[in-house]
N, C-alpha and C positions, 0 to 999 in steps of 0.2 A: 782516729786514735793513732797517732804516730808511733812508730817502733824504731828503735835504734839498736846497734850492737851487731856482734858477729855470730851470735848463737843461731841455732836452727829451730825450725818449727816442724814437727812431724805430725801429719794428720792423715786420716783415711780419705781416699779419693771419693768425691761425690759422683753419683751417676750423672749422665748427660742431662743438663738443665732443660733440654728440649722436651724431656719426658714430663716436665711439670708445666710447660707452657700451655695456656688456654687462650689462644688467639681470639680476639673479638671478630665477629662478623662485620662486614662493611656497614650494615644497618646499625649494629650496636655501637660501633665506633662513631658513626655520624651522630647518633643520638646523644652520646656522651659529650661530643664536641659541642653540639648545639646547646646542651644543658649548661655546660661550663661558660659558653659565651653569653647566654641569657641570664645567668646568675653568677656573675664574677665575684670573687672574694673581695670584701671591702678594702679599699686602698688605705694607705697610711693616713692620708688627709681625712677620710671619712671617719676612721676610728678615733683619731685624735680629736676631731670636732665634737664627737659624742662624749668626750671625757675632758671637757674644758676645765672642770673644777679640780682635776687631778694635779697634784704637785710632783708627781713621779717623773724623774728625768726620762727623756726619750733618747733613743740611739740615732745618731745621724749617720747616713751612709757615707762610705768612703768616696772620694772623687773617682771619676771614671778612669780606669786603668788604660794607659796607652802603651802598646808594645813598640819600642823604638829600635829593636834589632831583630834580624832574621834568625830563625831557628835553623841550625845546621841540618842539611838534608840527610846526612848519614848518622844522625843522632839516634842512639838506641835507648829507649826509655828505661831499660834495665840498668843502664850505666848512670842514670841520674841519681845524685845523692839524696838520701832521705833527710828532709829538713823539718824536724818536729817542733820548731819554735812556734809558740802560740802568740799571735799578734795582740796588741792592746785592744784593738777593736773587737776581736773574737772574745777576749776575756770580758770586755764590757757587756757584750750581748749576754753571755752566760750569767754574769753576776746580776744583771738587771732581771733576767728571767727568774733567778732564785728569789730575788726580792718580790717579784710578781706572784710567786707561789708555785713555780715549776718544781717538779720533783728531781732533786739532784741525783737520785739513784736510778732514774729511768731514761732509757734511750728508745726512740721509736725509729721505724724504717718506713719510708714511702717508696714503693717500688713495684717491679713486675716479677716475672719468674726468676730473674737473676738475683732477687733480693729475698726470696722466701728463706726461712730459717735453715732448712736442710742444705741449701746451696751457699748461703751467705755467712751468717754468724752463729748458727745454731749449735755447731759442735763445741763452741766455747761455753755455752750454757749447759751442755750435757757432759762436759768434761772429756770430750773425745779429742784430746790433743796432748802433746808433750812439749814442754819448754826446756831448752837447754842453753848453756852458756849465759850470756848477758840478758837473753830474753826472759830469764826467770824473773827479772824485775817487773815484768808485766803481770805477774800472778795476782797482785793485789788489785790491779785495775780490772782484771777479768772477774775476780770474785765480786767486786763492787757492782758490776753491771750484769752479772750472770743471769739473773731472772729475765732481763730484757732480751738477751741474746737468743734464747730458745723460744721466745714468745711468738705466737701467731697474731700479728697486729691487724687492725682494721683497715690500714692503708697500704697493705702489700698483698698482691695476689697475681698469679699467673695471668697474663693477658692485659694487665693494667697499662694504661698510657698516661702521659702527663695530663690529658684531658679527663681521663676516667676518674682520677683521684679527686677531681673538683666537681664531680657530678653526683647528685643524690641518687641518680638511677643506678649507679654502680656500688652503692653502700650495701653492706651486709644487713639484711632486715633483722637478723637474730642478735646483732650487736648494737645497731644504730637506731636512733630515734627518727621519726618521720621528718623528712626534709633535710637531714644531715647528709653531707657528702662524706666520703671515707676519711678525709683529713680531719674534718670537724669531729667526727666520731672518735678517731684515734686520740685526739688531744683531750677530749672530754674523759675518755676511759683511762688513758695512761699518763697524761699530763707530763710529757717529756721535757727535759732540759736540753737534750741534744737530739738531732734527727739526721739520719742518713737518707739522702735522696738518691735513689739508684733506678733510673728509668731510661730505657732505650728510646731512640727517636723512631718515628714511623718509617716503614720500609719504602713507602712511595716517594717519588721525587717531589721536590717543591714543598716539603713540609717542615723544613728547618726553622723558618720564621715562626710558624705556628707552634712548634715545640718550644721555642724560646719564649713565646708569649705565655704559655701555660707554666713553664718552669719558673718564670719570674713571679707569677702569682703564688706558686708553691713556696718559693723562698721568702717572699714578702709576708705570707701568712705566718711562717715560722718566726720571722724577725719581730713582727708586731706582738707576738706572744712571748718574746724573750727566749725562744728556743734557738740554740745555735745550730744552723744548717751546715751539713757537710755533704757536698755534692760529689758523687762517685761517677766518673765517666769512663 
């Protein structure tokens, strides 16, 4: 959700997010990884093959992005301008999702301790903020998604990794059906049209490729269901 303008946002400082982190043990993490590898989310090909009779248009992925220029070493991310333009591809994903029955009022979050409501978006759902200047224009958007902001979703929990959200072992038994992983459970319960994906990489060396593998499955799961994914890094 992009924001523009010169106004300011006043909010209460949240406690250290480490207080909410519930790190997985090595055994739990390995079990989640093994479960995700043994039960991968169906690919686009598999899902489309099972729906051959459907005349509903499908979304074609953008060509691979190739960076052709170097990023300045002294670049400060705080100086990068905010560019809120929504691409035609993103709009097509959202519109197709609405046609598929996704709820236009619902946003979901897939994440770890950095994405729980108290740390991430919860204050907007609870009204614990003040908008000034041109940021007042965001009021209607906040009201529209208010119920989602403060909600405890099935796919966000302290200690979650990119593998955890794909594993039925890590699903909440009080919310989820037998065999569901946290993402499947969240989509069934909340049916989001937009999803924030906010997951840290593993701390061990040599895990970037593995993280990318699971992150790709998460994004593809959202796209196949017409949910617009927004990755927060």
